C-alpha positions as CSV (number, residue, x, y, z in Angstrom):
1,M,125.3,173.4,-119.0
2,E,125.7,171.9,-122.5
3,N,128.9,170.0,-121.5
4,D,127.1,168.2,-118.5
5,K,124.1,167.4,-121.3
6,A,126.6,165.9,-123.3
7,L,128.4,163.6,-120.5
8,L,124.8,162.3,-119.3
9,K,124.5,161.3,-123.3
10,A,127.6,159.7,-123.5
11,G,127.2,158.1,-120.6
12,A,123.9,156.7,-121.1
13,L,125.0,155.3,-124.4
14,W,128.0,153.4,-123.2
15,E,125.9,151.8,-120.5
16,K,123.5,150.5,-123.3
17,G,125.9,149.8,-125.2
18,K,127.1,147.5,-122.1
19,V,124.2,145.9,-121.8
20,R,124.0,145.0,-125.7
21,A,127.4,143.8,-125.6
22,L,126.7,141.3,-122.5
23,I,123.6,140.2,-124.4
24,F,125.7,139.6,-127.0
25,I,128.5,137.3,-125.1
26,A,125.2,135.6,-123.4
27,F,123.2,134.5,-126.8
28,L,127.0,133.1,-127.8
29,G,127.8,131.2,-124.6
30,V,124.2,129.8,-124.9
31,T,124.5,129.3,-128.9
32,L,127.9,127.3,-127.9
33,L,126.6,125.4,-125.0
34,I,123.6,124.2,-126.7
35,F,125.6,123.2,-129.7
36,L,127.8,121.1,-127.3
37,I,125.1,119.3,-126.1
38,S,123.3,118.6,-129.3
39,V,126.7,117.3,-129.8
40,A,127.0,114.9,-126.6
41,K,123.1,113.9,-126.6
42,G,121.7,111.2,-128.2
43,S,121.2,107.2,-128.3
44,V,125.0,107.3,-127.1
45,E,125.5,109.7,-124.2
46,I,129.3,111.4,-124.7
47,P,130.4,113.3,-122.2
48,L,131.1,117.3,-122.8
49,P,134.7,116.9,-121.9
50,D,134.6,114.0,-124.3
51,V,133.4,116.0,-127.3
52,V,135.6,119.0,-126.9
53,R,138.9,116.5,-126.7
54,V,137.0,115.1,-130.5
55,I,136.4,118.6,-132.1
56,L,139.7,119.8,-131.0
57,G,141.2,116.5,-132.7
58,Q,142.7,115.1,-129.1
59,T,142.5,111.7,-128.1
60,V,139.9,110.5,-126.0
61,E,139.5,106.7,-123.9
62,N,136.4,105.8,-126.3
63,D,137.7,105.3,-129.8
64,N,133.9,104.9,-130.5
65,F,133.2,108.4,-129.6
66,R,134.8,110.2,-132.6
67,P,132.8,108.6,-135.4
68,I,130.0,109.4,-133.6
69,V,130.5,113.0,-133.1
70,I,132.6,113.5,-136.5
71,N,130.5,111.8,-139.0
72,M,126.9,112.0,-137.3
73,R,126.6,114.5,-135.0
74,L,129.1,117.3,-135.8
75,P,127.4,118.0,-139.3
76,R,124.3,118.3,-138.3
77,A,125.1,120.5,-135.4
78,L,127.0,122.8,-137.5
79,A,123.8,122.4,-140.4
80,T,121.5,123.8,-137.8
81,L,123.7,127.3,-136.9
82,I,124.5,128.0,-140.1
83,G,120.9,127.5,-141.4
84,G,119.8,129.2,-138.5
85,A,121.6,131.8,-138.9
86,C,120.6,132.3,-143.2
87,L,116.8,131.8,-142.2
88,G,117.2,134.7,-139.8
89,L,119.2,136.8,-142.0
90,S,116.1,136.0,-145.2
91,G,113.6,136.9,-142.8
92,L,115.2,140.6,-141.4
93,Y,116.3,141.4,-145.6
94,L,112.7,141.0,-146.5
95,Q,110.8,142.7,-143.4
96,I,113.2,145.9,-144.2
97,F,112.6,145.4,-148.2
98,F,108.5,145.1,-147.4
99,R,109.1,147.5,-144.4
100,N,106.7,144.7,-142.5
101,P,107.3,143.1,-139.5
102,I,105.6,139.9,-140.3
103,V,106.8,139.2,-143.7
104,E,109.6,135.8,-144.2
105,P,110.3,133.7,-146.6
106,Y,107.6,131.1,-145.6
107,V,104.6,133.2,-145.3
108,L,105.5,134.7,-148.9
109,G,105.7,131.1,-150.2
110,I,109.3,131.3,-151.3
111,S,109.9,128.1,-149.5
112,S,107.0,126.6,-150.9
113,G,107.9,127.1,-154.4
114,A,111.4,125.4,-153.5
115,T,109.7,122.8,-152.2
116,F,107.9,122.7,-155.2
117,V,110.7,122.5,-157.2
118,V,112.8,120.2,-155.0
119,G,109.5,117.5,-155.5
120,L,109.6,117.7,-159.3
121,V,113.3,116.5,-159.1
122,V,112.5,114.0,-156.4
123,L,109.2,112.8,-157.2
124,G,108.4,113.7,-160.4
125,G,111.8,112.6,-162.2
126,V,113.0,115.7,-163.4
127,T,116.5,115.2,-163.5
128,F,117.3,117.2,-167.0
129,G,118.9,114.3,-168.5
130,L,121.5,113.9,-165.7
131,K,122.2,109.9,-164.3
132,T,122.6,110.9,-160.9
133,L,121.8,113.7,-158.8
134,P,124.9,115.7,-157.0
135,P,123.6,117.8,-154.0
136,M,124.4,120.9,-156.0
137,F,121.5,119.6,-158.1
138,L,119.0,119.9,-155.6
139,F,120.2,123.6,-154.3
140,F,119.3,125.0,-157.7
141,G,116.2,123.5,-158.3
142,A,115.3,124.9,-154.6
143,F,116.8,128.2,-155.7
144,I,115.0,128.6,-159.1
145,G,111.7,127.9,-157.0
146,A,112.2,130.6,-154.3
147,I,113.1,133.3,-157.3
148,V,109.9,132.3,-159.2
149,V,107.8,132.9,-156.5
150,M,110.2,135.7,-155.5
151,L,109.6,137.5,-158.8
152,V,105.8,136.8,-158.7
153,V,105.9,138.5,-155.3
154,L,107.4,141.7,-156.8
155,Y,105.1,141.5,-159.9
156,A,102.5,142.2,-157.1
157,T,104.2,144.9,-155.5
158,K,104.1,146.7,-158.6
159,R,100.4,146.3,-159.4
160,V,99.0,146.8,-155.5
161,K,99.6,148.8,-152.7
162,S,98.4,147.2,-149.8
163,I,100.7,145.0,-147.6
164,T,97.8,142.8,-146.7
165,T,97.0,142.3,-150.6
166,L,100.8,141.3,-151.2
167,L,100.5,138.7,-147.9
168,I,97.8,137.6,-149.5
169,V,99.2,137.3,-152.9
170,G,102.8,135.3,-151.5
171,I,100.1,133.3,-149.4
172,M,98.3,132.1,-151.8
173,T,101.3,131.5,-154.3
174,G,102.6,129.5,-151.6
175,F,99.0,126.9,-151.7
176,L,99.6,127.0,-155.4
177,C,102.8,125.7,-154.7
178,S,101.6,123.4,-152.3
179,A,98.9,122.0,-154.1
180,A,101.0,120.9,-157.1
181,T,103.6,119.3,-154.8
182,S,100.3,117.4,-153.1
183,L,99.5,116.9,-157.2
184,M,102.9,114.7,-157.2
185,T,102.9,113.3,-154.2
186,A,99.8,111.3,-155.1
187,F,101.3,110.1,-158.2
188,A,104.6,109.2,-156.6
189,D,105.9,105.7,-155.7
190,K,105.7,104.7,-152.0
191,E,109.3,104.7,-150.9
192,Q,109.8,108.9,-153.2
193,V,106.5,109.7,-151.2
194,H,108.3,108.8,-147.8
195,G,111.8,110.1,-148.1
196,F,109.8,113.4,-149.2
197,A,107.3,113.5,-146.5
198,M,110.0,113.6,-144.1
199,W,111.9,116.4,-145.9
200,A,108.8,118.3,-146.0
201,L,108.7,118.1,-142.4
202,G,111.4,119.6,-142.1
203,S,114.8,118.2,-140.2
204,F,118.7,118.4,-140.5
205,S,118.5,114.6,-139.9
206,G,121.5,112.5,-142.1
207,F,123.4,116.2,-142.7
208,T,126.6,115.1,-144.4
209,W,130.0,116.9,-144.8
210,V,129.4,117.5,-148.4
211,Q,126.2,119.2,-147.4
212,V,127.9,121.2,-145.2
213,R,130.7,122.3,-147.5
214,I,128.2,123.4,-149.9
215,L,126.0,125.4,-147.4
216,C,129.0,126.8,-146.1
217,I,130.6,127.6,-149.5
218,I,127.0,129.3,-150.8
219,A,125.7,130.9,-147.3
220,L,129.0,131.9,-145.4
221,P,129.9,134.5,-148.1
222,L,126.6,136.1,-148.0
223,I,126.8,136.1,-144.3
224,L,129.8,137.7,-144.2
225,V,128.6,140.3,-147.1
226,S,125.9,141.0,-144.7
227,F,128.0,143.1,-142.2
228,F,128.6,145.7,-144.8
229,L,125.2,145.6,-146.1
230,S,123.9,147.8,-142.8
231,K,124.2,151.7,-143.9
232,P,122.0,150.9,-146.9
233,L,119.7,148.8,-144.8
234,N,119.5,151.7,-142.3
235,A,118.4,153.8,-145.3
236,M,115.9,151.6,-146.5
237,L,114.3,151.7,-143.6
238,F,113.0,155.3,-144.1
239,G,111.5,154.5,-148.0
240,E,112.8,154.3,-151.3
241,K,113.1,158.2,-151.8
242,Y,115.0,158.9,-148.4
243,A,117.8,155.9,-149.9
244,A,118.0,157.8,-152.9
245,T,119.0,161.0,-151.4
246,M,121.8,159.6,-149.3
247,G,123.2,158.1,-153.0
248,L,122.1,154.4,-152.8
249,N,121.3,152.6,-156.4
250,V,117.4,151.5,-154.5
251,K,116.4,149.3,-157.4
252,R,119.7,147.6,-157.5
253,F,120.1,147.0,-153.6
254,Q,116.4,145.6,-153.7
255,M,117.2,143.0,-156.4
256,L,120.3,142.3,-154.1
257,L,118.4,141.8,-151.3
258,I,115.9,139.5,-152.8
259,F,119.0,137.8,-154.2
260,F,120.6,136.9,-150.7
261,A,117.0,135.8,-149.8
262,S,116.2,134.0,-151.9
263,V,119.8,132.2,-152.1
264,M,119.8,132.0,-148.7
265,T,116.3,130.3,-148.4
266,A,116.8,128.1,-151.2
267,V,120.3,126.3,-149.6
268,V,118.6,125.6,-146.3
269,T,115.3,124.5,-147.7
270,A,117.2,121.7,-150.4
271,F,118.9,120.3,-147.9
272,A,116.5,120.6,-144.2
273,G,113.3,121.2,-146.2
274,P,110.8,124.3,-145.7
275,I,111.3,125.5,-142.0
276,S,109.3,128.2,-141.0
277,F,108.8,131.3,-139.0
278,V,112.8,131.4,-138.1
279,G,112.9,134.3,-140.3
280,L,110.0,136.2,-138.9
281,A,110.7,135.4,-135.2
282,I,114.2,136.0,-135.0
283,P,114.6,139.4,-136.5
284,H,111.3,140.9,-134.4
285,I,112.8,139.4,-131.1
286,M,116.3,140.9,-131.7
287,R,114.4,144.0,-132.2
288,V,112.7,143.5,-128.6
289,V,115.9,142.1,-126.7
290,F,118.1,145.2,-128.0
291,K,115.5,148.0,-127.9
292,T,116.8,149.4,-131.4
293,T,116.2,149.0,-135.3
294,E,119.9,149.9,-136.4
295,N,121.1,147.1,-138.4
296,K,124.3,147.6,-137.2
297,I,123.3,145.9,-134.3
298,L,120.4,143.8,-135.8
299,V,122.9,142.1,-138.2
300,P,125.1,140.1,-136.1
301,A,122.2,139.8,-133.2
302,V,119.8,138.2,-135.9
303,I,122.9,135.8,-137.3
304,I,123.9,134.4,-133.5
305,G,119.4,134.3,-132.7
306,G,118.7,132.5,-135.8
307,A,121.6,130.1,-135.2
308,L,120.7,130.0,-131.2
309,M,117.0,129.3,-132.2
310,T,117.2,126.8,-135.1
311,S,120.0,124.7,-133.0
312,G,117.7,124.9,-130.1
313,C,114.5,123.9,-131.9
314,D,116.7,120.8,-133.2
315,M,117.8,119.2,-130.4
316,V,114.4,119.6,-128.6
317,A,113.3,117.9,-131.7
318,R,115.7,114.9,-131.5
319,L,115.7,114.4,-127.7
320,L,112.5,115.8,-126.3
321,L,110.7,112.1,-127.5
322,A,113.7,109.9,-128.8
323,P,114.0,107.7,-129.8
324,I,111.1,109.2,-132.5
325,E,112.6,112.6,-133.5
326,L,109.7,115.1,-133.8
327,P,109.2,117.7,-137.4
328,L,111.7,120.5,-136.9
329,G,109.0,123.0,-138.8
330,A,106.5,122.1,-135.9
331,I,108.9,123.0,-133.5
332,T,109.6,126.5,-134.7
333,A,106.2,126.8,-135.8
334,F,105.1,126.6,-132.1
335,I,107.6,129.5,-131.4
336,G,106.7,131.4,-134.2
337,A,102.9,131.0,-134.6
338,P,102.3,132.8,-131.1
339,L,104.1,135.4,-132.0
340,V,102.2,136.3,-135.1
341,M,98.9,136.4,-133.1
342,Y,100.8,138.9,-130.8
343,L,101.7,141.2,-133.4
344,M,98.6,140.9,-135.1
345,T,96.2,141.4,-132.1
346,K,98.8,144.3,-130.9
347,K,98.1,146.2,-133.9
348,G,94.3,145.9,-133.6
349,G,94.0,143.2,-136.0
350,E,96.2,145.3,-138.7
351,I,99.2,143.6,-141.1
């Protein structure tokens, strides 16, 4: 009898594993398709076979396709995939850290902090004595802003126990950063304001290979490391005391999560502007789709899901009303904001 139960349990696990594998394959397939369509579609239509040939380094009949794909569309498409994976992972880390499903970098004000420091550089002319601003400079500025806001929120966690109060602290900190950024905007030159305003709306437009390399150098190692964090992340789900009994250095691991989340948020914000709700929506969607809180499954799912959502929203923003490009942050908000309202109403208004 016990053997029969064991066999039934093993069979159920096998079936569940097959379903999850098929979902993973489907997500990967859709992500790849959106990636290719994003490169193919635009003011100049490029056939998908030619897109594939150019990416693989093969010859195409129309030589004009190659510079369009290589220099303009391919860097942007790659950036949306990596950037989306970073935002999704950041949201997952923060939701586990705070044990709250509606926490993400934008909600906690981390993105606003990064935006404020980038505003100091772009609008305020804070160059720290440098004559030219290398691309890495924007990342370091965004990272400083993200870390400062995160430290404020961490300090609040030591003072208050209410999650609602903690979220309000993060939101208010974000408002303060936004207010300071608005003041700088009022005194900046019109040309600076226009460029900063377009950046602040969120967009991967104009991504260069230099920025893609920086994004890869900073983000890809952190994404790879995330695959080795599944066990400690699972331990954190049951609270700090349980994680400590499992031999985890809780404080050190928490600082690591905050560092990773801040770095990944900063590198995306520095080059693409503040992009909301990806970090909030994707971890929750993946939990529902895969019906699990097991981070061994959620980590790769969130990476793929974040890449899929960001690349898909970027394609919609670019093509829906072409040649006018819509703000990416607006498209992601149209998806994320209803999810927040759904979560709140499902819990009877309790966060």
